[in-house]
N, C-alpha and C positions, 0 to 999 in steps of 0.2 A: 287385301287392303279394304277397309271399310269405306262405304260411300261417304262423300262429303257434300254438304249443301253447296249449291252453285247459283250464282246470279249473273245474268248477262250484263256486261259493262263495256260497250264499245268505246275505245279511246276517242277523245275529241278530235285528234289529228286525222283519224280515219273518216269522221264525218266531214271535216273540212276538205279532205282530199276528194271525197265523193262529190261534194258540191262543186269543187273546181272542175272536175271532169265533166259534170253535167253542164256547166256553163260553157265549156269548149266543144260541146257536141256538134258534130257535122252529120246532117241527115241526107239520105239518098232522095232522089226524085221519085215520083210515082206515076204510073199510067192513069189516064182518065178512067173513072168508074171502075177502078181495080177492086174496090171493096176488100173482102177477106180472101179472095181467090189466090192472091199472090203472097199472102202472109199477113202479118200485123199491119193494119192501115197506118199510113203516115200521120194522119190527123190524130188518131188515138195515141200513137207513140209520142208525138209532140206534146199533147196535153198531159200525158202521164209524166214525161220528163220534166215539164214545167212544174207540175204538182210535187214531184219528188224533190226538185231543187228548191222550190220557194215556199211550199206550204206543209209538206209532210213532216210530222214531228216524230223522228225516230225515238226520242227519249220517252214519249208517251207510249209508243208501241212497245218499247223495251220494258217500261214499267208494267204494262199489261202482261207481257210474257213472264216477267219476274213474279207475278202473282201465282204462277204455276209452281208446284212443289218440285223443283229441279235439283238434280244431284250429278256428281261425276264419280267415277270409280275406274280402277284399272282392271282390265280383263285380259287374261293371258290366252292368246290364240296360237295354236300349234303352227310352228314355222314362221310366225310373225311377231313373236314376243308379246309384250304388254301394250295394250292400246287404251288410251284415255277415253272412256265412253260417257257421253252425256245422256241423261234420261229424265223424264218426268215420272214421278212415283207418287200416286195418290193412294195412300194406305187407308183403307176403310176403318171405321171404328166398330165395325161388326166383326166379332170373333171369327165367324165362319165364312167370311167373304171369299169369293171365288178369285183366285189369282189369274189375271188376264194380261197377256202380252199383246200390246197393240202395235202393229208394225206396218208402216207405210213408207214412202220414199219417192223417187222417180218411178214410173210404171210401164206395162207392155202388152202387145200382141205382136206376132212376128218377133216377139221377145225384144221389143224396143221400148223401154219405160219413160215416165213423165214426172213433172215437178210436184213435190209435196214436202212436208217436213213434220217434225214432232208437234208443230202448232196445230195440226189437224185434229189432235185429240182434245184441244181446249174446249170445244163446244160439247164434247161427250162427257166430260168428267162429272158435271153436276147430275147428269142423267143416269149415271152408273153407281150412285151412292146407295141405292136400294131403299125400299120402304116395305110396308106390309104386303104389297102386291108384287113387288119385283125384287130380284136378288141384288145384293151388294157385291161389288168387285174391288179387289186390290188392282189398280191399273198401273202398268208399267209401259211407258211409251218412249223408246230410245230414239236418239239421233243415230242413224246408221254410221259406221265408220266412213269417212270421207264426206259426211253430210252434217249440216247444222253445226253444233258445237262439240261434236266428237272429233277425235284425232284423225288425221289423214294417214293412209297406209303408204309406206315408202318403198315397198317391194312389189314386184310383179306377181300376178297369180292369185290375187285376193278375189276369188270368184264367189258365186252365191253360197256354196257350202260353208265358206268361211264366215259369211254374214250369219248363217244359221248357227254355226258353232258359237260365235260371239254372243248372240242374243240368248241362246240356251244357257251358256255359262253365266251370263248376267242374272238370269232368273234363279239359277242355283245359288249364286252369291247372295241374292236377296232373301234366301230362305224358302223359295218356292220350288220344292222338289217335284211337285206335280202341279200342272197348270193347264190353261186353255189359251188359245190365241185368236186374234182377229187380224186379218190382213187384206190389203189392197195394194195396187201398184207393185213395187218390188216386194212388198209384204206378202203378196200371193205366192211368189216363188219361195221366199224365205220361210214362211210359216209352214208351207207344204213340205219343205225339206226337213224342217224341225220335226214334223210329224213322222216322216219317213225314218230319220236317223235316231230319234230319241223317243220311241213309241211308249216307253214306260214312264215318261215324264210329260209329254204333250198328249193329253188325253182326248182333246176335241179341238177342232178349229173351224172358225167361221170366216168366209171370204166374201167380199163384195166385188171381186173381179173373178170371173169364172172362165178358165182357160184350158178346157180339154184339148188334147191334140187333134182329135177327129171324132166323127160319128162312131157309135158303138159298132163293133164288128161281131160276126157270128162266131169267130174263133175265141174272142176274149169275153164278150158279153152277149151270149146268144139271145137271152130273153129281151134285153134292151134293144138288141139289133132287130128282133122281130117286131117289137113295138114301134121302133123307128121306121121300119119298112112299111108297116100297115097304117100308121097314123100320119095324116098330112100335117105339115107345120101350121100352127095357128097364125092368125094375122099378126100377132105380136112377134112371133118367132120369125116371120117373113121380114118384118121391119128390122128385127135384130140382125138378120143376115145381110140386109141391105146396108145397115150401119157398118158392119164389118167389111163389106166390099168397098164402101167409101174410104174407110180408114186405110185399108191395104193399098188402095190405088192413089189416094190423095193425102193421107195424113201421117205416113210413117217415114217420110224423108229424113227427118231429124235423126231417126234411129240408124240410118245407113252410115252417116258420118260418125255418130257417137260410138258405134260398135266397130269402126274400122280405123279412124284417124282422130281419136279424142284429143290428142295433144295439139293438133292443128286448130281445132275448134276452141281449145282451151285458151289460146292467146286472146281471142275475142272476148270470151266470158270473163277472163281475169282482168283485162285491161279496160274494157268498155262497159260501163254500167248501162248505156243505152242498148248495146248489143245483147247484154244479159236480159234486160227488161223485155225487149222485143221477142227474144227466144222463148221466154217463159210465158209472156202474155198471150201469145198465139195459142198455147196449150190451154190456158185458163179459159179462153173463149171457146175453143173447138171441143173441149172435152167435158163441158158442163151442159146442163139442160136449161139454158136461158138464165143461169144464175146471175143476179144483178150485182156483179162485182163493183164495189166502190173503189175509187182511186186510192184511198188509204189502205184497203185490203191488198190491192195489187202491189203497192209500194212496200208494204210490210212483208209480204211473201218474198218479193225479189230481194229485199234488204237482208233477210235471213241468209239467202245464198251469198250475197255480196260480202256480208260480214262473217261468214262461216269460218270456223277454225282452220280448215284446210284450203279454203278458197273455192270459188264456184267451179273451177275447172276440174277439181277432184271428183265432183259428183257424177261426172259422165263416164268415168273409167269403169264403172261396174258393167257398162254395156260391152266394152271391149273384152273385159275379163270373162264375162259370161259366154261370149262367142268364141273365145280362144282358149278356154281352160283345157288342161291336158287330162284331168281326171274324168272318170265316168262313174255313173251309178247304175248298175245292172245293164251294162253295155249301152247306156244312153247318157248323153251329156246332161249335166245337172240342170241346164236351162230348159231341157225338154222333159225331164223326169217328173216335175210337178204336174204335168198335164196328163199323166197316166194314173191308173188305180193305185192308191196307197192304202194298205191294209191297216187294221187295228183302230185307228182314230175315227171318231164320228165327225161328220162334216155338215156344216150349214152353208147354204148358198143364197146370196142376195143378188137379184137381177135388177139392174137399172137400165132404162131404155137408151140412155146416151153414154153408156160405157163404150169403150173403144171397139170391141169386137164381141158383142154378146152372142152366146151360143144357145142353140135349141136345148130344151130341158133334158131330153134323153141323152144328149152329149154330156151334160153336166153330171149326170148320174153315173158316168163311167169313172169318176174321180175317187170313189170310195164309198163307204157306208153313209150315204146321204140321209140325214135324219130330219133336216129342216130346210125348206125352200120357201122363198118369198119373192114375189114380183112387186116392184114399185111402179107406179104409173108415171113417175117423174124421176129426175135425178140422173147424174152422170158419173164421171170417173172419181170425183172427190166427194163421195157419199157422206163422209164424216163431217165435212164442211157445209155441203149443200143441204143435206137433210139429216142432221144428227138425231132427231127424234125417231125417225124411221129405222136408222141403224141401231140405235139403242133398243128400240122396240123389238127388233129381230133377235138381239142378244138376250133380252129378257124372256122372249118366247122360248128360245132354245135352252136356256139354263135355269129358267124359273120353275116354280111349282107347276106340275103337270107337263113340263117341257121334256123333250127326249133326252136331254143331258142334265136333268136335275140331279144334283148330288154326285156327279161324275168324278169330282175331285174328293177323295175320302176326307170326311170331316169338314168339308168346305162347301156347304150347299147354298150359302149366301144369305141365310136367314137366322143364323145363331144369335144368341143374346148379345146385345151390345156391350162392348168392353168399357170399363171405367176409364175415363179420360184423365 
């Protein structure tokens, strides 16, 4: 089935229902001087609810989203039939543009992910069109199944390998037999498994969430292990480790329920827009590096979940499935396999100081043939939204002229003659 153009159009009755629910909101009390220690502060949530109810213009946000080149198509997934997949597809007018799969979603360490959506690519699109100094990309940014405006999955067992299969088949359907990927959040797992399972198609991948299983060992990476043993962690790496310790002790509680009892949580997310807002807003605050979220931005992100095709409860099932899948890859569950060495593909790593659990650099080099590394002095989990210029710059360095992956896709080096329009 050929892709068809798509425009978001939320029915008026859904907007009216949302407003009615917000008007009937009941708020909990709050301890004195609680701040962010107990979760989303009451004053913030009340302000955001009032803005969502009285001032936020979904139609304006919808019109902005509809400026993106959106499509839908059917993708056949083994054991699950055809799924209706929504995606953004910015096709360059450069003949030899590099096909790039951009994959984000909810995210993880301890393998417990966070909120994001196809909208994260919107700030990147203009930066990836290319010029005389930087390569052009054909950008494909899907809504994952169960997210955004893609179809929800109705059968149990749709774990990370199935997401990888879905996106790989989407790229093939669009005519991109060979391509590169960029991933963060769940995209870290998905693009890594794409590289593992489809090595003749996925030729290089860049990630802004770096999740090795552990430090290099002398049995698997002797030279890296020696370097790790002899070289003290830098001040930056010590701060990274402290950030990870904070996240594991104070920041991952959401993951415990999402990976064990997602249905129970789903009643809150599906019925209460206030509950959904507070659940997501906490992450937008804790997982960014002081990013100045506007009330409109927060409401737009939460609205995409509220109005999603499968409903907000569907988005948390990936946690359960990733923790309980029956299949293994190389005697290792698929949720863990991306954190080990993956052969063949070249790898680029982007380190942000407020990522959820940043790793020392020698750890990251256990992931594969690392050809590009970059440290940012600022930024958190949502790099494409917080600092799109820096993320685009890393991609340009990796795939541009003089970059380690220049021309890695045969006939698609990003600089060919522009096609006639």
